[in-house]
C-alpha positions, 0 to 999 in steps of 0.5 A, a space after each residue: 296431637 298425633 297423627 292418629 288423635 286426628 284421624 279420630 277427631 276427624 271421623 267424629 267431625 262427620 257427624 252428618 252421617 250419624 243419623 243413620 248410625 243405628 244401621 251402619 256398623 261402627 268402623 274400627 278406628 283404634 286398631 293397632 296397639 299404639 292406637 289402642 293405648 291413645 285410645 286408653 289415655 283419651 276421654 272423648 266428650 260430646 255435648 250439646 254446647 260448649 264454652 264461649 270464654 274459657 276464663 271464669 272471670 270473664 264477661 258472660 261466661 257460660 256454664 261450659 266454660 266453667 268445666 275449662 276453669 275447673 280442670 285448668 286452674 287450681 285454688 287455695 282449698 277444695 272440698 273432700 268428697 263423700 259417697 251417697 248411698 247410691 255409691 256416687 262420690 259426691 263433694 262434701 260442702 262442710 269439709 275442706 281439703 288443701 290444694 295449692 295451700 298446704 295449711 289453712 289457720 281460720 281465726 276469729 276475723 282471718 284465715 291464713 294459707 300457707 303455700 305449697 313450695 312445689 306448686 308450678 304454673 303450666 309455663 314452669 313458673 313457680 305459684 307465688 303469693 303474689 299471684 294469689 294476692 293478684 288473682 283474688 284481687 281480679 275476682 273482687 274487681 273485674 265486675 259481674 258474676 265473679 265479683 257477685 260471687 266473691 261478695 256472697 262470702 263477704 269478700 269485697 276488697 282487695 285489702 282483705 288479701 294480704 301478702 304476709 311472706 314469700 309462702 304465706 297469704 292472709 284473708 281478712 274478714 270483713 264480718 263473720 260469714 259462714 260462707 266466706 270459706 266455702 266461698 274460696 273453694 269455688 271456681 272463681 277464687 282460682 289462682 292466675 299465672 299474674 305475670 304471664 297475663 300482666 305481659 298480655 293486658 293493655 290499659 284498656 284491659 288491665 286484668 288481660 281478659 281478652 288473653 285469658 278468654 283464649 288461653 289458660 294460664 293456671 296451675 291446674 291438672 290440664 291446659 287447653 292445647 286447642 279451642 275451636 269456639 262451637 266446635 271442640 276443646 281439647 286439653 292435655 294433662 299437665 305432666 308437672 301437676 303435683 297437687 295429687 295423684 296424677 290423673 290417669 287421662 292424658 288427653 280430653 277431646 270435648 266435642 260439640 254435637 248439637 243433634 241429641 240423636 248423633 250424640 246417643 249414637 256415638 255413645 252407643 257405637 262406643 265412639 264417645 266415653 261420656 254424654 251429659 246432655 241428652 233428653 231425659 227419654 233417652 237417658 232413661 232408655 239408656 238406663 234400661 237397656 244396661 249397656 251404659 252406666 247412668 248416673 243421675 244425681 239432683 242438683 244441690 241447691 238448684 231449680 229450673 223455673 219459669 221467671 217474669 220481668 217483674 219491672 214491666 207490665 204485664 209481669 208487674 202485676 202480682 195477679 198476672 204471675 199468679 195466673 202464669 203459676 196456675 196456668 203452668 203444666 207442671 206434671 206434663 212437664 214431668 212426664 213428657 220432658 223429664 221422664 221422672 229424672 227430677 224432683 217435683 217443686 210444685 203442688 205442696 199442702 197450701 197450709 204446710 209449714 214452710 220447711 228450713 231448707 231449699 229447694 222445696 215445693 210451692 203450693 201452685 198446681 195446674 187450675 186453668 179456670 183459676 188462672 183465667 179468673 186471676 188474669 181477668 181480675 188484673 185487667 187482662 180478660 183476653 190475655 196478652 202477647 209476650 216472649 218466652 225465652 230459652 237458652 239453645 244450648 240446653 235445648 234438650 229440655 228447654 225446648 219442649 218445656 217452652 212447647 208445653 208452657 206455650 200451649 198451656 198458656 194459650 189456654 188462658 189467652 196469653 200468646 207467647 211466642 217462643 224465643 231461642 237464645 244461642 247458648 253462646 249469647 244466653 247469659 249476656 241476653 239474660 243478664 240484660 234483664 229485658 226478657 219479659 218471660 224465660 226458663 232457666 236453671 239456677 244452682 246455688 255453688 254453696 249448698 245453703 238456702 240463703 246463698 240461693 236467695 242473695 244471688 236470686 231474690 235480694 235487692 242488690 240485684 245480682 246478675 242472676 236476680 233476672 226477674 229485677 225483684 225488689 222487696 225490703 221484706 225479703 232483703 231483711 229475711 235474707 240478711 238476718 238468716 245470714 247474720 243468724 247463720 253466722 253466730 249460730 243463732 238457730 232459732 232465728 235462722 230458722 225463722 227467717 229461712 221460713 220467712 224468705 221462702 214464704 215471700 218468694 212464693 207470696 210474690 212468686 216472681 219466679 216459678 219453681 218447676 222442678 229440681 233437675 238431675 244431673 245426668 250423665 252417661 258413660 261407657 261401662 269401662 269408665 271410672 272416677 265420676 264425682 259429682 261437683 257443685 258446679 255440675 261439671 265434669 272432674 277430669 282428674 279422677 277418671 280412669 278407663 279400663 
């Protein structure tokens, strides 16, 4: 890092003074021509939380960690882009482009990829088909989220990945599955420098997860040069990256600024370029003020919900879950927390036919009298005590939401103590599946209804089936929908999608609240923003005017 860049970072560390930023003019930091050039090539991002692991294959890697993996590693294939009516560049779920592969041939029961000959890892060594196989083997073998993600596309066994020759690798299919090829374009099947990682592996850690937790070992457009957990990530452009146009941004400084007021102040003063974690009230006000570009895009295949652990009392009782569903302050959340920047997922007509789509609204709406009645019928006329947990890393939405839920549940006798879990620990605690009541967001990377339900409702009990929900009827609907999709049986597909959505709303182990918007605030001179399925920033296309 240069002395000039360090000065800027040091300035940004002084966030304690930013509470009064509106009254104090911002100092001129970038004054010389050299500083101005450095500023033009540096992207400053401020967010509420940061990564707890920079390897997507790591245990308990949180959502911010996905951003590092996406920008520092390449995959065999990726998605083409399309332009939405509002001008936002948006990934095209049905169209693919080559990344590390220069050619793809999809057959009946396999896909063959020809590897680019000019691809290199960030240490200068060539990317080989052996690296591809080792990386895919790793993804299906480490367990947890990456292995389940690969399995969502029927990629389950190392034997499916075959090195044909020095430049050709084949992926064999276990069965026909329309999710297989899309699943190769997500973050998990990234290609890792296998020789480098193996040098840093141990008998206890054969996949080198401890090494890649803190060090990038990819071929991507950026590499991590400094990471201070909870504080800052610095990434530098990989000057030898050849898989696309050379990125305009040379350096990314991503700072964790816990105070939403400070993040907003940094944006308004021009000291930060981008933030995607502000209260919706701030996004609405900044949009209306017109001094920044505000881009709002619905989460693809995503909802925020209230989840309940259905294996333990009292939430093992259907009437208790229904009571909670009728007690939630849906519209108040939309108005007070979201300021209209979300799609409601409640209050559908009770007699409406289920759509062949996800997400879609359920029939529940706020009805305190109905909620009290159901709670009494369940054997809890005086309510009960519980805890309501949320991810503190996304507190700008979660905290006021949980306060409103707490107040509403109190009206039917449920005393819910709010449990604030640090963002670095959230995924680990959620995946233990012991939280009785919580709020969370799930957004399916592959934009198909059955994909969401495989993750969240299937009896395979993935890490995101955080309710530990089990239903043979649900499993049958999900499996049949997947089979019908793979064979093009439209009628059967529609029947089974409607079946699993109806089942989800009947058993109500989780209560959808709204489809969130991905809100991003950017300085006017920032161009190149793209919305991706993972909702994280892709630095490769950004430019500064």
